One Martini backbone bead per residue (centre of mass of N, CA, C, O) as a GRO file, in nm:
protein
   82
    1MET     BB    1  18.054  10.902   6.568
    2PHE     BB    2  18.256  11.148   6.449
    3ILE     BB    3  18.173  11.335   6.150
    4PRO     BB    4  18.260  11.534   5.928
    5LYS     BB    5  18.080  11.731   5.718
    6ALA     BB    6  18.250  11.695   5.460
    7ASN     BB    7  18.240  11.383   5.461
    8ARG     BB    8  17.934  11.349   5.466
    9ILE     BB    9  17.883  11.499   5.197
   10ALA     BB   10  18.061  11.319   5.019
   11VAL     BB   11  17.905  11.056   5.068
   12PHE     BB   12  17.615  11.153   4.996
   13SER     BB   13  17.681  11.252   4.705
   14TYR     BB   14  17.776  10.981   4.598
   15LEU     BB   15  17.518  10.821   4.659
   16PHE     BB   16  17.328  11.006   4.492
   17ARG     BB   17  17.477  10.977   4.217
   18GLU     BB   18  17.500  10.645   4.208
   19GLY     BB   19  17.305  10.462   4.430
   20VAL     BB   20  17.582  10.319   4.516
   21CYS     BB   21  17.781  10.144   4.777
   22VAL     BB   22  18.108  10.023   4.839
   23VAL     BB   23  18.206   9.835   5.140
   24LYS     BB   24  18.466   9.743   5.317
   25LYS     BB   25  18.554   9.526   5.588
   26ASP     BB   26  18.763   9.792   5.691
   27THR     BB   27  18.874   9.977   5.975
   28VAL     BB   28  19.198  10.059   5.887
   29SER     BB   29  19.146  10.218   5.646
   30PRO     BB   30  19.231  10.542   5.544
   31THR     BB   31  19.060  10.493   5.273
   32HIS     BB   32  18.839  10.537   5.018
   33PRO     BB   33  18.838  10.454   4.687
   34GLN     BB   34  18.589  10.663   4.586
   35ILE     BB   35  18.621  10.857   4.842
   36GLU     BB   36  18.729  11.166   4.910
   37GLY     BB   37  18.842  11.204   5.260
   38ALA     BB   38  18.723  10.935   5.348
   39THR     BB   39  18.692  10.684   5.550
   40ASN     BB   40  18.595  10.361   5.581
   41LEU     BB   41  18.462  10.389   5.863
   42GLU     BB   42  18.274  10.625   5.796
   43VAL     BB   43  18.117  10.485   5.571
   44LEU     BB   44  18.021  10.243   5.737
   45ASN     BB   45  17.862  10.412   5.953
   46LEU     BB   46  17.673  10.564   5.758
   47MET     BB   47  17.538  10.309   5.637
   48LYS     BB   48  17.431  10.202   5.908
   49SER     BB   49  17.252  10.448   5.967
   50LEU     BB   50  17.081  10.438   5.704
   51GLU     BB   51  16.973  10.150   5.752
   52SER     BB   52  16.820  10.203   6.025
   53ARG     BB   53  16.626  10.421   5.863
   54GLY     BB   54  16.571  10.306   5.553
   55TYR     BB   55  16.769  10.436   5.308
   56VAL     BB   56  16.913  10.154   5.289
   57ARG     BB   57  17.027   9.860   5.119
   58VAL     BB   58  17.193   9.566   5.241
   59THR     BB   59  17.458   9.369   5.093
   60PHE     BB   60  17.644   9.080   5.196
   61SER     BB   61  17.972   9.001   5.037
   62TRP     BB   62  18.283   8.921   5.076
   63GLN     BB   63  18.349   9.175   5.275
   64HIS     BB   64  18.102   9.335   5.135
   65SER     BB   65  17.906   9.628   5.104
   66TYR     BB   66  17.589   9.680   4.945
   67CYS     BB   67  17.451  10.004   4.893
   68TYR     BB   68  17.111  10.085   4.846
   69LEU     BB   69  16.900  10.314   4.738
   70THR     BB   70  16.607  10.444   4.842
   71PRO     BB   71  16.336  10.642   4.806
   72GLU     BB   72  16.370  10.764   5.093
   73GLY     BB   73  16.673  10.834   5.054
   74ILE     BB   74  16.639  11.035   4.826
   75GLU     BB   75  16.472  11.239   4.988
   76TYR     BB   76  16.674  11.286   5.215
   77LEU     BB   77  16.921  11.377   5.038
   78ARG     BB   78  16.781  11.609   4.898
   79GLY     BB   79  16.740  11.769   5.165
   80TYR     BB   80  17.037  11.766   5.277
   81LEU     BB   81  17.184  11.885   5.000
   82ALA     BB   82  17.014  12.167   4.960
   0.00000   0.00000   0.00000
């Protein structure tokens, strides 16, 4: 899925600032409640991509994914956002 760079940077900077991101399993929602400009589907796919690389740890409960940043993820985002 193609995600515009501005949305990718908005999601990554939010995750780096907060350390955790909550994503509802809702693919048709037009916006994410905490991240301005990014859709819920974009955030969901970015977290899935970061999880497959080992940069976030995901806990799923009651149709919500709780994505926690790992130390490797902190290093990756620090380099990406620099």
